[in-house]
C-alpha positions as CSV (number, residue, x, y, z in Angstrom):
1,M,58.3,76.8,125.0
2,K,59.4,75.2,129.1
3,K,63.0,75.1,128.8
4,L,62.5,79.0,126.1
5,Y,60.5,80.6,129.4
6,V,63.5,79.6,131.4
7,V,66.1,80.6,129.0
8,V,64.6,84.4,129.1
9,P,65.2,85.1,132.0
10,A,68.3,83.2,133.1
11,V,69.7,85.1,130.3
12,L,68.0,89.2,131.2
13,L,69.5,88.2,134.7
14,V,73.0,87.6,133.5
15,F,73.2,90.9,131.8
16,A,71.9,92.2,134.4
17,S,74.6,92.7,137.5
18,V,78.4,92.8,136.6
19,H,81.4,92.1,137.9
20,A,85.4,92.6,136.6
21,Q,88.0,89.4,137.6
22,T,91.3,90.0,137.1
23,D,91.9,87.8,133.7
24,T,88.8,86.2,133.1
25,A,84.7,87.1,133.3
26,I,82.7,84.2,133.2
27,L,78.4,85.1,133.6
28,T,76.6,83.9,135.7
29,R,73.1,84.9,136.6
30,D,75.8,86.9,139.4
31,T,78.7,88.0,137.2
32,L,79.5,89.7,134.1
33,S,82.3,92.1,132.8
34,F,82.3,92.6,128.9
35,Q,84.4,94.6,127.3
36,Q,83.4,96.0,123.2
37,P,85.6,93.7,120.8
38,E,88.2,95.6,118.8
39,K,88.1,96.9,115.2
40,I,90.4,95.4,113.2
41,E,92.1,95.7,110.3
42,Q,90.0,93.8,106.6
43,P,92.5,90.5,105.7
44,E,93.9,90.9,102.6
45,D,91.9,88.2,101.1
46,K,88.6,90.0,102.7
47,E,86.7,92.3,100.1
48,V,86.8,95.9,100.8
49,Y,82.9,96.4,99.9
50,K,80.2,94.8,99.3
51,L,77.2,95.1,97.0
52,N,73.6,95.3,98.3
53,W,71.8,94.3,94.8
54,G,68.3,94.8,96.5
55,A,68.9,99.1,96.7
56,D,72.3,99.1,94.1
57,I,70.3,98.2,91.7
58,P,67.0,99.9,91.5
59,V,69.2,103.3,92.8
60,T,71.7,102.7,89.6
61,A,69.1,102.4,87.2
62,T,67.0,105.2,88.1
63,G,69.7,107.6,88.2
64,T,70.8,106.6,85.0
65,L,67.7,106.7,83.2
66,W,66.1,109.7,84.9
67,S,69.9,111.4,83.7
68,L,69.8,110.2,80.5
69,Y,65.8,111.9,80.1
70,A,66.6,115.0,81.6
71,F,69.9,115.8,79.8
72,T,67.8,115.9,76.4
73,K,65.8,118.5,78.0
74,I,67.8,120.6,80.4
75,Y,69.3,121.7,77.1
76,S,66.7,122.2,75.1
77,K,65.0,125.4,77.3
78,D,63.1,127.3,75.1
79,P,64.8,130.4,74.8
80,S,64.1,133.7,76.4
81,D,62.4,136.4,74.2
82,A,64.6,139.5,74.7
83,E,61.9,141.8,76.1
84,T,62.7,139.6,79.3
85,I,65.8,139.1,79.4
86,L,66.5,143.2,78.5
87,A,63.8,143.8,81.6
88,L,66.1,142.2,84.1
89,D,67.0,144.3,87.5
90,R,70.5,142.5,89.8
91,N,68.3,144.3,92.6
92,N,67.0,140.3,92.5
93,I,69.4,138.5,92.9
94,P,70.8,138.2,97.0
95,G,73.8,140.2,97.8
96,F,76.4,137.1,98.0
97,D,75.5,136.4,94.6
98,R,75.6,139.6,93.0
99,W,79.3,140.5,92.6
100,A,79.8,137.1,90.5
101,I,78.0,139.1,87.6
102,R,80.7,139.3,84.6
103,P,79.8,138.8,80.8
104,Y,80.5,135.0,78.8
105,N,84.0,134.3,78.8
106,E,84.4,131.5,76.1
107,K,88.2,130.8,76.1
108,V,87.6,129.9,80.5
109,D,84.4,127.7,79.1
110,N,86.6,125.3,76.9
111,I,89.5,125.4,79.7
112,S,86.5,124.6,82.0
113,Y,85.8,121.3,80.5
114,L,89.6,120.1,80.3
115,P,89.1,118.8,84.5
116,F,85.5,118.1,83.5
117,Y,86.6,115.1,80.6
118,G,90.0,114.2,82.1
119,S,88.4,113.0,85.2
120,M,85.4,110.8,83.9
121,P,87.4,107.4,82.8
122,V,88.3,107.3,86.2
123,P,88.0,103.6,86.1
124,I,90.7,102.9,83.5
125,F,93.1,103.9,86.6
126,F,91.6,101.0,88.5
127,L,93.7,98.4,86.2
128,F,97.5,100.3,87.5
129,D,97.0,98.6,90.5
130,K,96.4,95.0,91.5
131,K,94.5,94.9,94.7
132,M,92.0,97.0,92.8
133,R,92.2,95.0,90.1
134,K,90.8,92.4,90.9
135,D,87.5,93.7,91.2
136,I,87.4,96.4,88.3
137,A,83.6,95.2,87.6
138,K,82.6,96.4,91.1
139,L,84.2,99.9,91.4
140,S,83.5,99.9,87.9
141,F,79.5,100.2,88.8
142,L,80.5,101.6,92.3
143,Y,81.3,104.3,90.4
144,L,78.5,104.4,88.0
145,E,75.9,104.6,91.2
146,A,77.8,107.2,92.6
147,M,77.4,109.4,88.6
148,S,74.3,108.1,88.7
149,V,73.5,109.8,92.3
150,T,74.9,113.2,90.9
151,G,73.3,113.2,88.0
152,L,70.1,112.8,89.1
153,L,70.3,115.5,91.7
154,Y,71.9,117.8,89.1
155,T,70.2,117.5,86.1
156,G,66.7,117.1,88.5
157,S,67.6,120.7,90.3
158,T,68.1,121.9,86.8
159,Y,64.9,120.3,85.2
160,F,62.7,122.0,87.5
161,T,63.8,126.0,88.0
162,N,65.2,128.4,85.7
163,R,68.1,130.2,87.1
164,Y,69.3,132.8,83.9
165,R,73.1,132.4,84.7
166,P,75.1,134.7,85.9
167,Y,76.6,136.1,81.7
168,V,72.4,136.6,81.0
169,W,72.5,139.6,83.4
170,H,75.6,141.9,82.2
171,E,75.0,143.3,79.7
172,E,78.9,142.6,77.6
173,T,77.0,139.3,77.0
174,P,76.1,139.5,73.0
175,L,72.3,139.5,73.1
176,D,71.9,136.2,70.8
177,Y,73.6,134.9,73.7
178,R,72.1,136.1,76.7
179,T,68.5,134.4,75.3
180,R,69.7,131.1,74.8
181,G,67.7,128.4,76.9
182,G,71.1,127.6,78.1
183,G,70.9,130.3,79.9
184,K,67.8,128.9,82.3
185,N,70.7,126.6,83.5
186,S,72.9,127.7,86.6
187,F,71.2,125.8,89.5
188,F,73.6,124.3,90.3
189,A,77.0,123.8,89.1
190,G,76.8,120.1,87.2
191,H,80.5,120.4,86.1
192,V,81.8,120.7,89.4
193,A,79.6,118.4,91.3
194,L,80.6,115.4,88.6
195,V,84.7,116.9,89.2
196,A,83.6,116.2,92.5
197,T,81.9,113.1,92.4
198,S,84.9,111.3,89.9
199,T,87.9,112.2,91.2
200,F,87.0,112.1,95.5
201,F,85.3,108.7,94.5
202,F,89.0,107.5,93.6
203,A,90.7,109.0,96.4
204,Q,88.2,107.3,98.4
205,V,88.6,103.8,97.0
206,W,92.4,103.9,96.7
207,A,92.7,104.8,100.6
208,D,90.1,102.1,101.6
209,Y,92.7,99.8,99.5
210,H,95.7,101.1,100.9
211,P,94.7,102.4,104.4
212,H,97.7,102.6,105.2
213,S,99.6,104.3,102.3
214,K,100.5,108.0,103.3
215,A,99.7,108.5,99.2
216,K,95.7,108.7,99.3
217,W,96.3,112.0,100.4
218,V,98.5,113.1,97.7
219,W,94.8,112.3,95.5
220,Y,92.6,113.2,98.3
221,G,94.6,116.7,97.2
222,L,94.4,116.1,93.6
223,A,90.9,116.0,93.9
224,G,90.3,119.0,95.8
225,A,91.9,120.9,93.1
226,A,90.8,119.4,89.9
227,T,87.0,120.2,91.9
228,G,88.2,123.8,92.7
229,A,90.0,124.4,89.3
230,T,86.5,123.6,87.8
231,A,84.8,125.9,89.9
232,Y,86.8,128.7,90.1
233,W,86.7,128.9,85.9
234,R,83.1,127.9,85.6
235,Y,82.6,131.2,87.8
236,R,85.4,133.0,85.7
237,G,83.2,132.4,82.8
238,G,80.3,134.0,84.0
239,L,78.6,130.2,84.6
240,H,77.7,130.0,87.7
241,F,77.0,132.3,90.8
242,P,79.0,131.2,94.1
243,S,76.2,129.3,95.6
244,D,75.6,126.8,93.0
245,V,79.4,126.6,92.7
246,V,79.2,125.5,96.2
247,L,76.5,123.4,96.4
248,G,77.6,121.7,93.7
249,L,81.1,121.1,95.3
250,A,79.6,120.0,98.0
251,Q,77.4,117.3,96.6
252,G,80.2,115.9,94.5
253,T,82.4,115.8,97.7
254,L,79.9,113.8,99.8
255,T,78.5,111.7,96.9
256,G,82.6,110.8,95.8
257,I,82.6,109.9,99.1
258,L,80.0,108.3,100.7
259,V,78.7,105.8,97.4
260,P,82.3,104.2,98.9
261,K,82.0,104.1,102.4
262,L,78.8,102.7,102.3
263,H,79.4,99.8,101.0
264,K,82.5,99.2,102.3
265,T,82.8,95.8,104.0
266,R,83.5,95.9,108.3
267,I,84.8,93.1,110.5
268,I,84.7,93.0,114.1
269,K,86.3,90.2,116.5
270,N,88.3,89.9,118.9
271,P,90.6,86.6,118.9
272,N,90.2,87.1,123.1
273,L,86.9,87.0,123.3
274,S,84.3,84.0,123.1
275,I,80.6,83.6,123.8
276,T,79.5,80.1,125.3
277,P,76.3,79.0,126.0
278,F,75.8,77.0,129.4
279,T,73.6,74.7,131.5
280,G,72.8,72.8,134.4
281,L,71.6,74.7,137.4
282,S,70.6,77.6,135.4
283,H,70.6,78.8,132.4
284,G,71.8,81.2,130.1
285,L,75.5,82.6,128.1
286,A,79.4,82.8,129.5
287,V,81.1,85.2,127.8
288,R,85.0,85.0,128.4
289,Y,87.7,87.8,127.7
290,K,91.4,86.8,128.2
291,L,93.2,90.3,128.7
């Protein structure tokens, strides 16, 4: 314990004063020169992502199980009665959404499923890149985690709210279609959120495995195009208000990008920096930085 009492004050004294030398800085009780180490790129053999099973498994399991349960509920809501639908007042819709009221368009609705189904099997594309192929299991799990988070947020919002879709408010939509239980699932745009999560996840993973490749901007561009097209078609089909679309786009994009980023392995080191303990007349740390 006595040695500990000597070491701690000595170390504190070392870091209490600053003195710069030209080529080498040695920390003693009277001198200190410290420069932040630089970030360097990860070597080829270092893992790009690191999983935290204690957190990732509960998050993924919770999101997946809840989504599987909630999907069966949000698409089997009780229908609305005709009197309630006919009594709807457009003035109850916020002004920034009111202009989007339009009749249901089945053709556009079907078109909106093209990017939706096309973006779902993203893990397959990892097999075509040698860097990502070796981590296919890890990347597939991260993809499932990202999609489960979006599924949890989307189904949760739709499960606990009943916002009528734009076509429900329009008289040209057949009444039997306006009264459907699915007509209450406007908030928020799940197709947009899922497409954004899937495509931006792939773009971010590609960028992390190929940080110096200009092709990464192509993938980000394709992700934005697929998400934007889905958002437009869901709006044009009378299925979502602009606020539903914007929220779905923002949530899906952030989830697709942040899930990989939060798992990225970061290495901070500098070959010119060394930290060595010393003892003698005093005790402390010697920090040497070669300029």
